[in-house]
N, C-alpha and C positions, 0 to 999 in steps of 0.2 A: 618731761616736755622738750620735745627738740625744736630748734630754730633754724629756719632756712636763710635767714637775712644775710648777706654778706656785702661788705662795702669796700669795693676795691681802691677808692680814692685815698685812705689812710696809708695805703703801701705806696701809692706815687707820690704822696706828701713826705713821706719818710725818706724815700729815694732823692727827692728834690734836695730835702734838708743835708742829706749826707754828700750829696754832690757839692753843694754850696761850701759844708764846712771843710771838705778835702782842698777845695780852691785857696782857702784863705790863706795858708803858709806864703802864698805867692806876693802877699804885699810887703814881705820883708826882702823881696828882690831888689829894690831900689836903693836900699842901705847894704845890700851885699851885692854888687853885680855880677861878682864872680859867679853866683849862684843861678844866673839867667841861663845857663846850660840845662837847667832842671826845669824850666817853664813846662815844656811838652810832657816830660812824665806825670807832672801835676794836672796838667790840663785833660790830657785822655780820660784817665777815670772818672774827673770831676764831670765832663761835659757828658760823658757817656752817662753817668748816672743821672744827671739832669735832664736830658733828652728822654731817657727810658721812663722817668718819673713824670715828666709832662705828659707823655703819650698816656700813660696810664690813668692819670689826672683827667685828661680830655676824653676818656672813655668812661668816665666816672659815674655810671650809672648804678644807682643801689639796684642789684638786681635780684629777683627772686631765683636763687640757684637751686640746685638739687641737692647741695651739699647740707647734711644736717648736723647740726652743732647741738651739743647736750647743754651747754650752756655758756653765757657771755664769756666767762673766763677761758673757755677752751679756743674760741676764736680770738680773743685778745692775746694769749699766749702765744697763739701761733703768729700773728702780726708782729708783735714785739721780737719774736725769737727769729723772723725772717730780718727785721729792721736791723739786729745787732751783727746777724751773719753777713748780710749785706755791706754793712758798716766796715766789717772786717775785711772784706774781699776789696771793696774800694779804697780803703785805708791801706792794704797793702800794696795797692797797684803803684803808686809812686817809688817805694822802695825797690819793686822789681824791674821797673822800666828805667830807673836811674841806675840800675846795675850796683845797688848797694847792698844788696842780701840776695840769696836764694828765694824761692818761692815758700817753703817752709819757713824759714826764718823772717821773712816779710809778713806772714800771717801772723807768726809769734810775735813780732814788735807790734802789730796793728792791735792784737786781741790783748796785748799787755798795755797798750795804750788806752783804748776804748775802755777797758774794765778798770782803768785806775790802778793798775797792780805794780808797773814798773821794774819787773824783771826783763833785762836787756841783752840781747846778741849783738848788739853795736859797739865798735869801738870810737866812742865819743872823741878821742883825740884826732880823728881825721874824718869825722862826719861833717858834711858841709852844713852851714847854718840853716838853711830851709828845712831840711831833716831833723836837725834839733829841735826847731820851733814846731815842725809837723807833730813830733811826738808829745810834746808838752802841750800842743793845743788839742789833740785828742784826748789826752787826760782830762783838760779842763771841761771839754764838753761830755765825755764820757760821764763825769762826776754827776752832772746835772740829768743826763740820759736823753735820749733821742726823741722819746714820747714828751719829756717836761719842754724840749726847746719847740718842738711843733706845737704844743698847745699856747706856747707864749703868742704865737703868730696867729693861729686859727683853733677853733675849737667846734667840734660837733657832737653828736648824740652818744657816739662810740668812746669819746675822748677820756670819760672817767673809768671806764674799764681798762682802756690800755695803760693810763695814768697807775693805776693799782697793779696792773700786771708787770709792770717794769719796776715795781717794787718800792713805790712811794706809799708810805701807811698813812699819811697825814696829808688833809687839806685845811690848809692854813687859813683860808677866807672862805666865804659861802661860795664864792664865784669860782671854779677851777682856774680859767684864764688869768685872774687876778693872782690867783695863789702862785701860780708859775712866773708869771712877771715880778712879784714881790720877792720870790727866791732868788731869782736872775738877778735882779736889782742888789739884793745883799751880797751875792757871790760877786758881781762886778766892783760893788764898793769895796769889798775887801781886796779884790785884786787891785786896785788903784792904790789903795793904803799900803798894802804888803810890798808892792814893788817899789815904793817911794822910802819905805823902812829899809829894805835891801841897799838901795843906791845910797841912802846916807852912811849905811854900815861899811860901804866900800865896795860892793858890787859892780859891775857893769849894767848898763841898762838892760841889755840882751839878756843875760845872766839872771838880773833881778825878775824880769818878767817871766822868764821860762820857770825859774825855782818857785815864782809865787804862785803860778797856774798849776803846777805839779803839787805843792803842799798844801793848798787850799782844797783840790781835788783828792787828797791824801794819794796821790799818784806815786811821785817819787822818781821819776825819771829826771836825770840830771845832765847838766852840760860839761861836767868835770869827771875824770875818771874816778876819782876818789870821792864822789859824792859832795856833801856839806863839809866833809872832813878836809877836803882839799884846801879850804879857806882858812883852817884852824882859827877861826875867830869866835871867841864867845858872844858877842853880841849879834853876830848872824846866825848862831846855833840858837839863842833866845828868841829871836824874830821867828826862825822857823820853827820852834815850839809852840809859840803862838798860833801860828797860821796852822799847824796840824791839829791842835786842839778844836780850833774854829772847824776846820774841815771834818772833824769826826764827831761834831756836835748836830744832834737833829735840829733840822731847820727849824721846826716850831720852837725849839729853845733859842735858837738864834734870833727869831723875831721876837720874843721877850726880852732878849739882851738888848736889841736896837730901840726896843720901847721903853729901857731902862726899869723894868719890872724884876729887880733884882732878888725879891724875897720868894717870888714865883719860880724864878730859874734855880735857886738853891734849894727849892721844895722838891724839885724832880727826882727821882730815885735813881735814875741813869746817870745824872751828874753827879751824885754824891756816891755813888758804886764806882764811877770813873776813878775819882780822886782816891777813893779807898783802896782800888788796886794799884794805883800808881804809889800810894803811900807805904804799900806793903812790897810791891816787887823792886822799886827803885832801890831802895837801901840793902836788900839782899843781893841785887846785881851790884851794887856797888862793894860790898863787903866782900864777895867773889872777884871782883876785878883787882881790889886793893890787896887782898890777901894772895890770891893766884899769879898776879902780874906785876907785884911789887910797884903798883901806883901810888901815889899821894893820896892824901882823902880828897882834896878839891878835885883832882883830876877824874877819880875815880868816880866820885858823885856827878859830875858834870859828864862824864861819858855815860853812866847808866841813865841819868835824866834825860838825856838826847836819844840814846838808842831804845830804850824801853818806851819813851812817848812815840817814838816812830813805829815800833812794833803795835804799839796798843791802839795808834789812830790808824794803823794799816797803811802808812804813808810810805814807807820803805826808804827814807833817807838814812845814810849811815855815817857815823863820825870816823869808824877805823875799821879794819878787817875783823873777820869773827875767826878766822882760822887759827888764832892763838888764844881765842877766850877760855876759861875754864869751864867744865862741863856744866856747873851751877848757872852760870850767867846765861850760856846757850840756852838751857831749860827755860829760864825766865822768859828769853824772847819767843821761845816757842809757846809758851802757855799764853803770853800776851796777844802772840799774833792769833791764835786759836779762838780767844776771846773776842776779839774786834773791839770795832768802835760804835757809836751810836745808831742805832734803829732810825732809819729816815734821813740819814745822812750819806756823804759821798765814800763812806768807809766799809770795809768788809768784814768777815769773820763771823763767828756766830752771833754777834752782837752783844753789847752791856747788858741791855733789857732782858734779852732771853736768859743770860746766864744768871742776872739777879732773880729774875722769875723762877728759874729752876732751883736757886739755893733757897729762895723764901718758900717754894712748894715741899721742898724737902726737910726744912727746917719746922715746918706746919705739920707735915706729917708725922714726924718725932714727937711733936708737941702734943699730939692728938693721941698718940699712943699712952703718952704719959698721964693725961689729963682723963677726968672723969667722961665716960661715954654721952653723958647727956650735956656736956658743955658743947656748945655750937659755936664756934667763931668764924667770922666772915674776915679774910684777908685783903688787903688793898695795897696798891703802890701808885705814886705820884707821876702822872707824865704833864707835858706841858700844857694840855688841855685840862688838866684837874685831877683829882682823885678817881683811880679807877678800880674796879673790883678784880681780883683774880680768881675768875669762876673756873669751873671744869673746863670749860671750851677752852679758854686761853691757855690753861695748864696743858690741856691735851695737845693743842697745836705747836705749843713750844717744845714740848717733849718730842713730839714726832720730828720737827726739824733739827733739833740737835741731834736726836738718835741717827737721823739720815747724814746730817753733817760728820758725824765722826765714823760713820760707815765708809763714806767716800773718804775721809781723811787716812784712816786705815788702809783702805784700797789702793789708793793714790801712792801712799808712801811705800807700800810694798812694790808696786810696780817702778817706782824710780829706785829701788835698790837694785832691780833688775836691769833696766834699761842704761842707767848711769853707772852702775857696777860700783856703787859706793856703801859706806857704812848706814846703819839704820838710822843714828842720830842725824847723820847728814842729809838723808831722804826725810826723815820728819821734818828738819828744819826747812828744807828746799819746798815740799809741798804744803806744808802749813803757810808758807808764804804765797805760793800760787793759789790755793783755795780761798785765802783770807784776803786776797788782791792786794798783798803788803808791798812786795818787792825787794825786801832783803834777800842776800843771797850769802851761803857759806862757801861759794865757789864753783858750784855745780853748774849753774846756767851761765854760759859765755858765748863768744863767737864760735868755739870748739865743740859747744853740746851737739849731741846726735839727735837726728831726727824724732826717734822715738821718744827721747825723755822732753823734747819739746812739745809733742803733740799730748802726752800726757799733761803737763804743766798747762798747756792752752784748754785743757778740758776743766782742769782745775779752777783755771781763772774765769770760765765762762760760767761753770755752776756755781761758784762763789758770788759773781757779780750779779747775776739773776735769782740768785737764793734758790736753788737746786728745783723747787717743784715746779715752777714756771717753766724751765728749760723741759724736764720731764713732760708736762702737760702739752708744750708746743711740740714735742718729737712724736707723742702719742697722737696727738690733732693731725700732724702732717701725714701720718700712717694712714688715719682714717679718711684724710681726703684723698691720697692716692687710692686706697682701696675703693673708694666710692666713685672715683673717676673711672678705675678700671671697669668697675661693675656696670656703668651707666650705659656702653654700647649692648652689653648682654641684656638688660632690661628693656631697651629699646627693641631688640631683635625679638625677644619674648612677646613683647606688646604686637608686633608686627605680624608675628606666626598666630597668634591667637584672634 
């Protein structure tokens, strides 16, 4: 069944929202008057987006168009893809207009910001405060998503489709708008608490706000050249680890935590699996660092705990350079970056739930071959919403996503080896970071990185943040839209001739 109904107003609302978000960094100008010279580079793209969005909203008649959609997901995917593309374009504007970056570099920084990746081509030692805040604020908002923020303010009949298309699998409350507002309230509550904790630990207020925004969104942009390692402070590392774990936890689980439903939280399969992965990978990484770099036991465990948590949560903060790390320790980071964080959280990667389901399905398959053919067993896993059956549809969807993800990972890795002229291990690390929206770098991504490598990483970040299928459906829908647009005059001519 085809649907012809198309709503322009959502496009306008999203453009309005993006314009407002890009203007927010201007609030720090009174605190850093020297950055007043960058007001115009922020105002121009911001006002442009607000004006265009307003015009589209004023024309917001829900029209019976001649465009035929096969499903609501097809239409929603195109809207979401447009919103993220527009966000990247407008978010890159201040960097170009302020002469901070080239056009490709600006696009890269904006993609890395909105997708909460954290790979950067900026030298933060000379970057003005307003741009440091702009990067962090993009990550904070990108963790929630444009649709989530739009739904907080306004909701219409298409909101649920857009919400799902942007990669939010859970509706925490019966009302979607209340769900978005609840998530935002939790998010901002953690921002206040995290900022206060950092200040008490010795950070400046500006650094504390920026690092809290980026750790909660599992983003990883830092105001320091050596990231969290610059502080060399164990209390700051512990605060960051807690915030990274909060950021990588499913919003539905976080809601249970705020309600103090501890038993339900520790029943969730994804939470248990996350701690199991950390329990295995942290000691292995620590052993590699202790034996391969002559670190002390405490130092090795400290470095391993921080950096493995950063990789698994897909945050991207680092405590030290990885160029001298032993191969086993580097392999642990690659593995955890591929696994990724919680489904329905701000994290990227394959996601803990999908990896858990793949393992459970594989074990069940082996068990089935060893048991009697008459023995029929149903397997379950626990979500925040309760006990859920692992049926054939869920298993097939999971397998399809993981297969697509690994295919993209292999393809991107090979492209990085060509464009960056690096070793396979380095390319595996860097593209695992880009596709998993992590932000850790082994040294390939820097202000000197070539445009071809940046483009490959940008594609990886976008596909990773929007979970592959949404991007593919959106691109296909855009192609269909263009095709129908081109065919429309021909049909009119044929009708006139007849």
